[in-house]
N, C-alpha and C positions, 0 to 999 in steps of 0.2 A: 316322784319316782320312788318306787318302793326302796325301803334302804337296804333291802336284800339285793337290790340291783344297781348299788350304788358304783359298783366296778366299772358300769357302763356310762359314767357320767363323762362329760367333756369331750374331747377328741376331735372338734371341728367337724368337717364334713362327713368324715368316716364314722365318727361318733353317732350323728345324726342317722347315717345309714344302717349302722349295726342295730340300732336301738328300733329302727323302723322296719328292719328286714323280718319276713316271716320264717322263723326258724323251725316252725313245727313241720314245714315240709321237707326238712332235711333230717339225716341220719342222726343228728346230735340233740335235736329236740330244742325245746324253748329254753332262753336263757335261765329261768327259775330251776331247770333241773341240771344245768351245767355243773359239773364237779368243780371243786375248789381250784384244782390245778388250772383248769381252763379259764375260770373267772380272774384268776390272778394273771395269767398270761395276757388275757384281753385289757385287763386294767392297766398293765405295763405298757401294752402296745398303744392303747389310746394315749397315754401320757408322756409318751417317749417323742422326742425332738427329731431324733433320726428315723430314717425309713425302718419299719419293722413289719415283719409278715409273720403269721401263725398258720400252721396246718394242723388240723385236728381230726381225730378219729379214723376208722378203718378206710374212709374215702379220702382223707386229708383235706378237709373243708378249709377253705382260704379265708383268712381274716387279713387285713392291712390297714394301715393308718394313712394320715394324710401326707407323710413323709414319703410314702412309698407309691404315691400317685404318679411322679414323672417316670418310675421304672415301669409301672403297668402300661402307661402309655395310652392309646386309644383303645384298649381291651376294657379299661375301666366304663361302667361298674361290673366287677366281676365277684362281688362278695358271695360267699357260700358255693363258689364252684370248686370242684375237686382240684388238687394240683395238678394232676394228669391231663385235666381238660384245659386249665388256665394256661399251664406251660406245656402244651402238647408238642412244641417245636423242639423242646430241649428234654423232654421226659426221658427218652432212652438214655441219654447222657448223664442225667440227674438221679435216675433211679437208683444206681448203686450207692450214690451220695446219700440219698435219703434212707436206704435201706441199712447203711452203716450208722447212721444217725440214731435210727430207731432201734438198732442193735446195741446201743450205748456208747458208741465212738463219736464223741463230738468233733465236729468238722469247722475248719476255718481255711479261708482263701484270700488272697491278697492280688488285687489287680487281675483277677481272671477274666479273660475274654469270653463273652457269652452273646450269641446270636439270638436276640429276642425279636419275636414279631410285634407289630402293633406300635412301632417307633419310627415313624418316617424320617429319613436322613441320618438315621443311626443303626445301620445294618449290624454293627457289632458293637457292644458296650463292654466297658471293663468294670469290674464290681470286686470290692473288699467286703465279704460277708462271713457270718459264722452260723451254723446250725447246732442247736443245743435240744436234746430230747426233753419232752414233757411226760412227766409219769403221773399215774393215778394214785389213788391211796393204797393200791396193793404192790406199787413200784413197777407197773408195767409201762413201757413206752407206748404212748397213745398219740402223740403227735411231735412237734417241733417248733422252737421259736428261733426265728431269723432276724438278727440284727445286720443290717446291710448299708453300704455306703457306695454310691456309684462313684468311680474315679476315672470316668472317660476322659474327661477334659484334661485331668492331671496326667493321665498316661500318654494322652496324645501329644500334649506339651512336652512331655520328658522324652517320648520319642523323636519328635521333631527337633528339641534341643540335642539330642544325642546324634541325631544324623547332621546336624548342622556342624556340631563339634568333630564328628568323625570327617566330613567334608573339609572343614577347616584344617584339621590335622593332615589330612592327606595333600591339600594344598600347601601347606607349610613343608610337609616332607619333600613334595616335588618341586617346591619353588626353585628357580634358577639362582636366586641369590642365597648366599649362606645366612643361616640365622640360628641363634641359640638363645636360652634364657637363663640367666645367672641369678641365684638367690642368695640373699644375706651378705654380710660384710666380707665374709670370705669368698664369695662369687663361686657358689657351687652350682654345677651343672644341673638342670632339671629338664631342660628340653634342647634337643639338636635336630637339625633336618640333614638330609643326605647330602646337600651341598657343603654343609659345615664339614661333616665327617670326611667328605672327599678332600677338602682343604687342608684339614690337620692330619690326614693319614689313616683314617677309620679306627680310630682307638675308642676303647670303652671310657666314656666321659660321664655318665650319668652318676650322680651321687659323688663325683670328685670335686675337688676346688680347681680353678684354674692353675694355681700354682704346682697342684700335685700332678694334674693331667698333661699341663704342657710346660714343663720345666725350662725348657729352651727359651721361654718368653722372658726369662729373668734378666734384668739389665737391658732390655729392648724398649722399656717406657710403656708398655702397654698395661701392665700391673699398675702402674702410677697413674694412667689415665682412668682406668676402672675405678680406683680410690677416690680419684678427684670428682668423677661423675655421681659416685654414691654419696660422697660429703657434701656436695653443693646442690645436687638435684638438677643440674644443668646438664643438656645432653652434649655430646662432643661428636663433631663430624670430622672423620679424616679423609683426606683425597690423596691417592697416590702414595700411601706411606708404604714404606719397605719393612717386610718382616722376614725373619728367617725360621723355617719350621723343619722338624725332623719327622719327616712323614713315614719312614721306614725306621723301625728301631735298629740302632747301631750304625745307620747310615749318616752320611755328612749331611748338614743342614742345607736346606734348599731356600733360595731367595726368591720371594715374591712380592708383589705388589698389589695394594688393596684399597678400594674405597669403602667406607664402613661409618656406620653410626653407633654410638652407645646411647642409648634411651633409657633414662631412669624409669622405673615402675614406682609409683607413688600410691600409697592406700589413701582411704578417706580421711585419716587424721592427718595427712600430708607428710608421712614419713616414707622415705624411700626404703624399698623392701627388696628390690633386685634391680637388674639391668637387662634390658633386651638388645641384643646385638644382631644387626642386620647389615648385609654388605655383598661386594662383589669382587671377584678375583679378577684384577684388570692386568695380570702379568705379561700375557700376550699382547694386550694393547700398548702396554709401557714399554716393552720390548721393540714393537714396531714404531712407537714414536722415536725411541732411541736411535732405531736403524733409520727412520728417516731423516732425523737430525744429521746422523753420520753422513747419510746419503746426500743432503743438501750441502754439506761441506764439502764433501767430495765433487759434487757438481761445480760450486763455486771456485774449487780449486782446478778443476779440469777447465772451466772456462776462462779461468785466468791464464792457464799454461797455454791454452789454445789461442788466447787473446780474442775469444769470442763475446759478444754482447747478446742480452736477451731483450726480445722486444714484444709487443702486441699491438694490434689495433682491432676496432670493432666496425663491422659492417651494418648498417640498419638503413633500410629503405634504399637500397643500392647505392649508399655513400659511404666511404671510409672515413672514421673519425677517431679521435681520441688516441693518437699514436703516443705511445709510452714505453719506456724501457729503462735499463740501468744505464748509468754514465757511460759506460763503454760503448753500449749500442747507440745512444743518442749522438755520442761524438762520432762515430763511424756513419751514422746516417746524415751527419752535415749539420746536427743541432748543438745546443749546448747542454751539458749536465743539468738535470732539474728542471728543464723547460718543459712547457705543454706546447705540443706541436700538432699542427693541422695536416691533414694528408696533403692538400695543396702546396703548403709551405716546404713538405718533404719533397714532393715531386718537383718543385722549383730549384732544388739543390741538386738534382738528378742531370746528369750530362743530357744536353738536347737530343744527342744522337742515340741515347740509349732509353729515353722515356716511353718509347712505342713498345718496348717488351714487357713493360709493368702490367698493362691492362690484360693481355693474353693470359699472362702467367697467373694472375688473380683469378681470371675467368676459369681457367683450367683447374685451379684448386678448389673454386666454388662450385664446379660442376657436379650434381648429385650423383652423377654415374661414374665419376672419377675417384682417384685415391684420396682427395682432400689435401695433397701435398703441394706446396709451393716452393719451387726452386728457381731462382732468377739471379742473374749476375749483371751489374752495371756500374758504371762510373759515377761517383760523386764529386761534385765540383769544389775546387779549392776553397777554403774559407778560413779567415784568420790565419794561424801559423800553420794550418794543415794543409798539405799539398792536394792535389787531385789524386784519388786513389780508386782502385777497384775494389767492390764489395760483392760478397755473395749473400743472399738472404734465403734461409730455409724456414719453411713454417707449416704449420698444421691448422687446417680449418676445423673449429669446433662449433657446432650448432647448439644454440640455447634459445629455444622458443622461436621467435621471429627474428632473432639476432644472430649472427655468425661472429666468431672471434677468430683472427689469425694469431697463432702464437708461435713464436720461433726464435731463431738466432741470426746474428749477423756477424761476418769476419772480414777482415782485411785480406784480399787475395792478391794484392798488388804484386807481390813478389812472384806469386804463381803465374801471374799473367805474364810478367816479364820474363820468366822463365820459359814459358810456352812460347812467347815471340822469339827467345834466342834458340829455343829448341826447333822451332820452324825454318829459322833461318838456317840453322846447321843441317837440317834434313834436307832443305833445297840444296844447299852448297853440296851435302854428301850425294843427294841424287845425282846433281849435276856432274860430279867428279866420276861416280860409278859408271854413268852413262857414257863419260868420255873414255873411261877404262875399257867399257864394252865395244865402243866403237873401235878403240885402239885394237883389242883383241880381234874384232871383226875384220879389220884391215890387214892384221898380221896372217889370219887365217885365210883370208882371200888370197894373199901373195903366196902363202905357203901351200894352198891346196890347188894351185893353177892346174888347169889340164881338163879336156873334155871327158877322161875317163873317171873323174871323181866328182862329176857335177853333182850327182844325187846326194854324196855324203856332204859336200859343202851345203846344199840346200838345207839339210837336216841341223847341221851345225849352227848355221846361221839361225834357224827357227828356235832351237834350244836356247841361244843366247839372247835372243828376243823375248822369250818366255821368262828367262832368268831377270831380265830387266822389269818387266811388268810386276813380276812377284815382289821384287825389291820395293816398287812404288807403293804396293797394298801394305807391306809391313811397316814402312815408314808411316803410312796414314793411320794405322791401327794404333801405333805406340805400344805394342805387345801388351794390350790390357785384356788378358784371359784368366780363366781359373780353371782348377780341376774340381770336379763335383765332390770328390772325396774329401778334398782340402776344405772346401766350402761347409759340407756337414759336419767335418770334426772341428773345424774352428768356430762353428755355432754353438757346439755342445762343450766347448771347454770349461765354462762355469758349472756344467751340469754333470760331468762325468763322473767325477768321484772314482768309484771303482768301476773299471771297463766292463765288468760283467753284467751291469745294468742295461747297457746297450749291446745289440746286435746290428752291425753295419755290413752291408753287402752290396755289390753292384760293380759293374765294369767301369774302367777309368773313362770319363767323358769330360769334354772341354765346354764350359759354359760361358756366354757371353757376359759382359760386365753387368747389364740390367738383370739377366737370370741369376747370377751370382748373388746380387744384391738381394732381390726378392727371395730367393731360396734360403739365404742365411736369416733373414728376418722372420720367415716362415718357421724355418727349425728352431729358432730361438723362442718364437712365440709359442709353439707346440710343447716345447720343453719345459718353459715356465709354468704354462697352465698343468702341465703334469705333474711338476713339482708341488703346485699349490693344491690341485684337486685331483688328479689323475693317478696312474702307476706309480710316479715317482714319490708320491706323498706316503707310500707305505714300504717296508722292508722287501715283501715279496715281488713289489711291482717291476715290470721289465718293458723295454721299448725296442722294438723290431724296425729297423730302417732298411729298406730295400728299394733299389731301382734297375730298371732293364729295358732292353730294346727288344720287343716282341713283334711277331709277324702273324697275326690272327689270319685264319681262312678269309679269303676275299677283302681283306682289308690292307691298306698300305701300314707299312711298319709303325709300330707306336711306342713312344717312351712312355714309361711309367714309373711313378715315385710313390712310395706307400710308406706312411708312418703308422704303426700298429702298437697300441698299448695293451699288456696284458698283465693280470695278476694285481689290478688295482682294485679300489672301492668302486661300488656301483655308480654308474655314471647316470647324471640326469642332464637333459638337454637345457642349455641355458635360456632364461626367459627372455633375453634381449641379444641383439648382435652388437658386439662391440668393436673396437677399431681393430683388434687383432684378427678377429674373424672377417671383417670386410679386407683386411690386408691379403689374408690368405685366398678368400675366394675371389677377389678381384684382381688385385695386383699380380699375384703369382700366375693366375690363369693367363691375364693379358701378356705377361711377359714371355710365357711359353706357346702363346696362342692355343691354349688346351682349355680343358674343364678341371675344377677342383670341386671334391665332394668331401664333406665332414660327416661321418656317421657317428652320433652319440649312442652306440650301441651300449646295453647295460654292462657288457663284459669288458669294454674299453672303448677309448676314442680311436677312429681310423681316420686318416686324412689321406685322400688318394688324388694325385695329379696325373692326368692323361693328356698326352699331346702328340702332334705327329713328329715322328722321330726326325723329320726334316728341319724342325725347329730347334733342335739340340745340335750344337756344334760337333764337328767331327770327332771321331774317336782318336784316343792318342794313339 
């Protein structure tokens, strides 16, 4: 090669192509005539390891090296093409940049997105490059030198990493458990999420130490635990630990219970640099556990006071088995405390005259269309030092897969049975004596009202006395077991009343039968309990309207209506499943009133409506 063309040496594939190209057919002529500036630029281009592009002359004729081939893509070979032809798809956008460069203003871009043709699978690439003007001997700009680096993969990786970081930050911020990141031996906050801010009262924490941001933690042991984890590098797991926080400035400390972990952050050198804190506020759960514990104690005290025992039995494949209970129940059922008793051995201890009532009572409790309640009274034979006694067993059937459990209570009702026997005897004696009195009054009246002129009066007088006797018989039989509907409703709401303005109760005074009083009491209690948990009574503005009436619609017999209506509560969602309470209301209440019960889960509030023939409701007061 002529030593004058030494600048064209090397350069790999593009060096070969530049040397072999017929430049005489272009506006810049053959390499021997190229000005020194162009020769120097091409020499630098062929010797460079990074992608380099040179545009020269009025037409901005294109030169590029091997490093630039991936940028050219399948447009290669494009040696000698004008810039505006080679990069036609971006010429309109780059023309101002080229003109500014030729005007003497060097250009530099970092990670610029450019949509280049000829690169399948890469519709947009990212590039860091600079344009520097090339000048001739007279100082005129006659082209430019472009050193470029494609950064597409780095930018995409950075974007993906940033997106993942933002997603992680969002997940962290919205996580239901509280989290924070503490840095350094003084435990300085560098990150918190919403749940943590809610826990401590939305304070400004970032950049502050735990001791500065949460001074109330002093002497509660948490600062010492942090120091222990930081010093030893061992995590600490706390379960149900009590903490006192001042969530509002100047307000009293609030007690809370937490499950949490202090996890040390260890660098590559094995040194602890910070602590990650994650946990859950279990205050409500802890209070529920304490309330349950108190409730269990109260139940045990109530059972002891009522001298009741608790028992259960399993029904599988039509057979009762595994009869078990507490010591009181086993004793009342004729067994010994702590023993495992079969159902057959239990039946053998029941008085022979009463065994026949057990099976029908159990069948009624297990009837899918029934209430699932078992109520049965029977005598247990004498055993050991225990005499024969009457007991009452109450139980609820609970279905679990293909098994059914009866869970209930048992109590000694011998005293009640004896009292009933005495009462029956006294009632019979009283009935006999009153009839004798009536007979005596009748005889006196007959003697007093003798004479044909008063025969009609005497007949009426005798009829009235006879009616009085029949009425007495009925009153003795019922033993006066009736209840006012208002007393039933108000009694069922005693635990929920609080301020009376939460409830509006209206309706005429009606008398309910014992079964109606019981089912309505349970229904009102169930509705009030659900309203307190989920409905109108769970918020300050919620109210409950309770109304009952006797209406006579056109063409329909008089109807008794009882309506429970919740207003002002949170939005209502229909439950996914039907529980015991709903079955109690829709089945038992409807059955006891021979009517229908509908529960409407309207978004504005729950409505429970009972409709029954007025004839099913006892007489008005």
